[in-house]
N, C-alpha and C positions, 0 to 999 in steps of 0.2 A: 226775469227770464221767461220767455214765451216758449211753449211747446205745443206742436201740432202733430197729432198721430192719427193716421188712418191706415190700418194694417189688416190684411187677411193672409193667414199662413197656416199650412197644415204640416204637422210634425207627427208622422205615424198615424195613430188613430185620433190624435188630439187636433182640434181645429181652433185657431185663434182669430177672432174678428173684433178688433178694438178701434174705436173712433172717439177721440176726445181732444179738447184744447185746454191748456192750463197756463196760468200765469201766477208766479209767486216764487218765494224763496225755496220752499220745500214742497214738492209734489209727492205725495205718498200713494203708492199702489198697494191696496189692501185687499186681502181675500184669503180663502183657505188654501191649503196645499193643493197643487194641481189646477189652480185657477188660471195660470198662464202668466204670472208676474215675471218669473225669471226669463221665460221666452221673450216677453215683450221688451225687457231691458237689454237682452242680448241682441235684439233687432236694432234698438237704439244705438248700441255700442258698435254695430257693424260686424258682430260675430256671426250673425245669421242674416242671409239675404232673403227678404220677404218674398212670398209668391206674388203678392200684389200690395201696393200701397205707397205711402208717403210719410217721411219723417222730416220735420222741420224744427230746428232749434234756433231761437232768436233770429228768425228770418233766413237762416242758412239752410238750404235744402241738402239733407244728407242722403236721402233716398227718395226716388220717385220712379216707380217702375214704368209709368206711362211715358216718361221722357227718357228712360234709359239711364237715369242718374243713380249711381251707387258709390258714395265716397268711401274709400278703404278705411278700415278701422284706425290705422296709424295716422291718418290725416284728419280725423274727426275732432281731435282735442277733447276727448271724453275720458274722464277718469273712471275706473271701475274698482270698487272695493267688494271683494267676495265674502261669503260667510266665513271661510277660513282665510287668515291673513295672507298666506302665500308669500312669506318673507324668505329671503335668501339665507339659509341657515349658516353659511360660511362667512357672512358679512356682518359687521357690527351694525347697530341701529343707525349710526351716523351714515355709514355707507349704503345701507338700505334706503335711507331717505334721499341721499344725493343721487342715487340711481335714477330717481324720477326726473332729474334735470336733463338727462340724455334725451328725453322725449318732449321737452318743453318747446312748443312751437308757437305759443301765443305771445302776446305782448308782455312786457315786463310785469311780473307779478310778485307776490310776497316771497321773501327769501327764507333761508333755512332758519334764521333766528326767530323770525315772526312765527313760522309754523311750529317750531319747537315750543315757543311760549304759549301759543294758542292751544296746543294739545297737552301741555304740561309734561313733556317727555325729556326735558333737559338732563335729568339724572340718569337717563337710560342710554345715552349716546354711545357709551363705550361697551355696552353689553351685547351679547349675541342673542338671537331669538329664543334659543333653548332656555335662557334664563329669565324669560318674560312671562307674565301672566297672560291669560286670554285677552283681558281688556287692554293691557299694554300693547300686545301684538296688534290689536285692532287699531289703536291710536297711531302706531307706527305705519300701518298700511294706509291709513287715511292721509297721514302726512306725506308719504311717498307719492300718492296720487295727486295731492294738491301741488307739490313741487313741480309736477309736469305742466302746471298752468292750464288746467282744463277749462273749457267753457261751461262744462256740465259735469257733475259728479254723480255717478250711479252707485247706489249702495244696496246690495242684495242681502237683506236680513243680516246686517253686521253683528247683531246682538244674539242671534238665534242659538249660538253654541255656548253662550255664557250663562252662568247661574244668576239668580235674582240680584245678589249683592254686586256682582261685576257689571250687570246691566245698569244698576243705579249709579255706579261709579262712572260709566262711560257716557250716559245721557247728557250730563252737563257739557261735555266737550262737543257733542253733536249740536247742542243749543248754541254754543259759541260759534260754530260754523255757520249756522243759520243767521245769527246776528251779524256776522262778519260779511254777509252778503254772498256767500258761496252758493250758487244754484245747485240744488240736489234733487234727484229722483230717488225716493227711499222706499224700498220694498219691505213689507212686514205683514204678519198676520196677528200682531198684538195691538189691541185697541189702545192700551196705555201708552205705547210708543208713538203712534200716529197722532193721538190726542195732544201729546206734549210737543211734538215737533212740526207737524204738517201745517202748511198754510192752505194747500189745496189737497183734496182727497179724491182719489179715483178708486171705485169699488169694482173688483173683477170677480166673476164667478163663472166657471166652466168656459173660460175663453171669451167671455162677453163683458162689456162694461155695463154695469147696472146703475151707476150713478157717478156724477162728477160735479164738484163745486167746492166752495169754501169749506174747510174742515169743520168749523163750528156748526155750519148749517147741516152738513151731511150726518154728523155724529148724533144729532138730536132726533133723527128720524127712526122711530120705533118700527117702521115697516121694513127697514134695512138691517137693523141690528137687534139682537136678542136682549130685551130688557132683563129677563130673568138671570142672564149671565153677567149682568153689569156692563154690557157693551154700550148700549145706547145711553145718551146723557147729554149734559150741558157742559160746554167748554167756555170758561170765562177768563179774560185777562184781569189780573189782580196786581195790587201794589201793597207791600207790607206797610201797614199803618202804625203798628205798635206791638209791644209784647206785654203780656200779663205774667210777671215773674211769679206772683203768689200762686196762681193756679196753673202755670205752665202752658199758657195759650198764646197764640199769635193772632192778631186782628188783621184781616185782609180787606182792603177797600176794593170793591168791584162796582160795575155799573148797576148790578142788581141789588146792591146794599152791602153792609158789612157782614163778613163771614169769619167766624172764629174757628181755628183749627189747632191741633196740638202744636206746641212750641216748635217753631222752625228756627234753625240756626243760621239766620240770614239777617242782614242789616235792614233797618227801617228805610223805606224808599225802594227796596229791591222789587223789581217787576217779575211776576210769576204767571204761569198759566195753570189754572186748576180745572178739574173735571168733577162733575157731580152726576153720579149714576142715576138714571131715571127711576130705578127701583128704590132708591134711597130718599125719595122726595114724597112727603105726605101733603095732602091738601086739607085745609080747614076753612070753613066759611066765617068763623069768628076767631079773633086773636086768642091763641091757646094760652092756658096758664097751668101751672102745676105739672109740667112735663120736663123731661131731662134734656131734650134737644136744645142746643144752644142757638141755632140759627133759624130765625123766622123772617121770611122776606114777604113784604106786602106787595100785592099787585092785582091784576085783573085777568080773568080767563080770556084768551084770544082765539083758541082753537081747541076742538075736541075731535079726535079721530079714532075710530075703532081699529084696533090692530090685531084682533083675534076674536074668537067666539066669546071670550069672557073678559078681554082686556081692552083698554083704551089709553090713548096718549092725550094728556091734558097739557097744553102749553099756556104758561102764565107769563104775562109781561110784567117785569119789575123795573120801572124806570126805562132806560134805553135798551136794557137786555131782556132776555126771556129765559125761563127755566121750564124744562119738560119733566112731567111726572108720569109714571106708569101706574095706572089704577085699574081696578076691576070696573066693568061696566055697571055693576050693582052699586059701587060707591059713587060713581058719577050720577046715577039715578037718585040715590038716597039723599045726596047732598044738593040736588037740584042744580047741578053745574050747567052753565050755558055761557056762550060768548058774552063778555061784558060784565060778568058777575065779579064783584070784589072778593078776593080770597087771600089766604096766607099760605105760602109754600114753606114747609117745615123740613129742614135739612139737618141730619145728625152731623156733628163736626167730624166724626170718624169716616163719613162717607165722602169727604173731599180729598182728592188725591193731590199731593204737591206736584206742581208742574215746573 
């Protein structure tokens, strides 16, 4: 899925000026409340006509003010999943789902059985929305949008109204959508969500795009994320290599080396995405001994960047991957760190998020 955005729009006192291009399965729009994320996807959906600009999805021009092009929302083949599910309360889940078929304008796509299986909602088909949990309502809303056969699915903070447990329940289904090849623009202000789902990350702040690129590259930048809040860090693709039943651990094979985490209830060979917060990485110039941390990755310093009066980001290459650590400038000085120096990156197992 290719996406080309070049938009300028004023809404009251708020001014949006966003320009970026993205390719990938999940493009995440990330930023604080009021950054312009919802306004931007409303323009993509055709709910708002921009003052100036251009919206192109997979080569199809949906809006171009210079040429007088504005495709009506009902002809854009774009699905929209809101924060609240907006299901029809008087219809069963089955009829809420099949309602989406009335708007199916694209080529033949996945049918009801496939969508029901993908989202795990077969046991809900005869229920009414009032009898569903928040996460179940969200899955039904996603299914209804998919059955309209959209070329693009817009998701506006679909987990924002859910508690932590319900978010954890729903995230695997969103991963299934990504792996099934459904193009998604995903709005969020939660780093854990975009780190787990996004292939491309667009940062918005006060109506402006501050960065755009592969999610793993953007998330490691300490100049864009707060290391003290656990936002900046490293995203790695991993494969479950084995389980240590005696000590309740799981070994993950990554390009940076083996990483052990608390036991995961997944099969050997399962592929995961994991995140290591920069604040949870220590650097040693000699292989450490007598420490509690389970994960020690060997590598070389490739970059050091000051990120504040007292802080620095140290990037360590470990095989084909790299890991970023947030250190004090004093630590960088005392350790004599410089590009090319061999080091060991020490990661506590509890600092690795399951992806």
